[in-house]
N, C-alpha and C positions, 0 to 999 in steps of 0.2 A: 384661211381655209373654211372657217366656220361660216363666214358671210356667203361663200359660194353655195352653201347648203341651206341658206335662209335661217341660220342660227345666230342669235345675238348673245354675245358674252356679256355677263354683268356680275357685279358683286354688290352686296348691300351697302355697306359703308366702310370707309377707311378705318383701319385698326380694329376690325371686328373679325379676327381670325377664327373665332368659334363657329362662324357660319360655314367654314370649310370642313369642319370635323366630320359630318356625316359622309361626305363624298370621299374624304381621305380614308375613312374606315372601310367604306365599300370597296375601294380600289385595293386596299391592303388585303382584304379577304379574298378578292378575286385573284390577286397575284399568288397568294399562298395556296388557294384551293383549285385554281384552274389554269394558271399561266405558267408558273415556274415548272421547268421540266418538259414543257411542250415545245414543239417546233411547228410554226405556222408557215406553210409554203406560200400562201397568198394573203393579201390583205382581207379578202373575203373570208378565209378561214379564221382569221383573228376576229373579225366583226361577228361572225357566227358564234364563236366562243363567248364573246361578250354578251350577245343576245341570249344565248343559252343560259349563261350564269345569272343574268338579270332575272330571267324567269325562275330559275332554281332558287335564287336568293329570296324572292318574294313568295313563291308558292310551295317550296319543298324544304327549305333550310330552317329547321326549328331553332329558335333562339331562347336561351335561358332568360334573358332580360325581358322577354315578352311572354313570360309564364309558359315556356316550352311550346309556343305556338309559332307558326310562320307569320311574317308581317301581314299577309292578306287575311289570315284567320284572326289575327289580333284586331285588325281594322274592322272586320265584319262583326266581331264580338261587341264593339262599341255601338253598332247601328241598332 
């Protein structure tokens, strides 16, 4: 399915499971905060929810580990 959309799946190296940690964490937060308890009538509804959450996660969701900033604010602070 990914190749149909021009996406190439890849992983860095064998036995480097730590590479997966950021994505596992993101999906865990998404499921807890935006997925569980929801009913999506269409695939489009689900993808819209994921798109909304990605924006929310990066622009509105304050994170303690980032000095109570959003990821975008934290990145701009370094610039």
